[in-house]
N, C-alpha and C positions, 0 to 999 in steps of 0.2 A: 503574836496574836493568834493567828490560825495556821502558823507555819507548819506545825506538826501534822495537822489534819490535811493540809494541802500536799505535803510531802508524801503522806501515806496514800492518798488518792492517786497521785502522779505515778507512784511506784506500781500501781495496779494496771496502768495503761501499757499497751504495746509501744514499742520504740517509736513507730511512726507517729503515733498520737502524742507522745511526749514532745516530739519536735514541734508539733502544732501548738502545744501548750506554750513552749518557749517562744514561738513566733508571736503568739497572742500577747504574752507578757511583754515582749519587746514593743509590740504595737501600743499597748496601754501605757508603757513608760514614755514612749515618744509623744503620745497624745497628751499625757499629763504635763510633760516638760514644755510642750508648745503652749498650753494654756497658762502655765505658770509664768512664762515670759511675757504674756500679754496682760496679765492681771494688773488692773489699775492704770493701764495705758489705753488711750483711745487711738484708734487707727482711722485715718481718713483716706485710705487708698481707693475708696469708692467715689470720692469727691469728683464731680464733673461727669459722672457716668451717664447722666441723662441730659447732658447739655445739648445734644442734637435735637431734642424734642422741646426745648425751652420755649420756642415760639408757639407750639401747638397747645400746651397745657399749662395751667397754673399749678402751684404746689397743692392747693386745695383740691383741684380736680384729680390730681394724682393720688391724693390721700383717699378720696372717695372711690376711685378705681381700684386701689389696693384692697379696700374693704370689700368690694364686690368680688374680687378674686379669691378671697379667703373662703 
């Protein structure tokens, strides 16, 4: 796709900035891989996170509070 253009621009950079480009590419690859693994799957690791305030608020009250905070 744009490989040639990317390569030409990277060649114009000093060595230290080329290392930054590589680090950023690694970051993007790891970020993409992470999202790819979660695609189509629901995670409920947050479940029970508000259990300590269960007696203080109803779910409706929490929804209203969340809208106020936005």
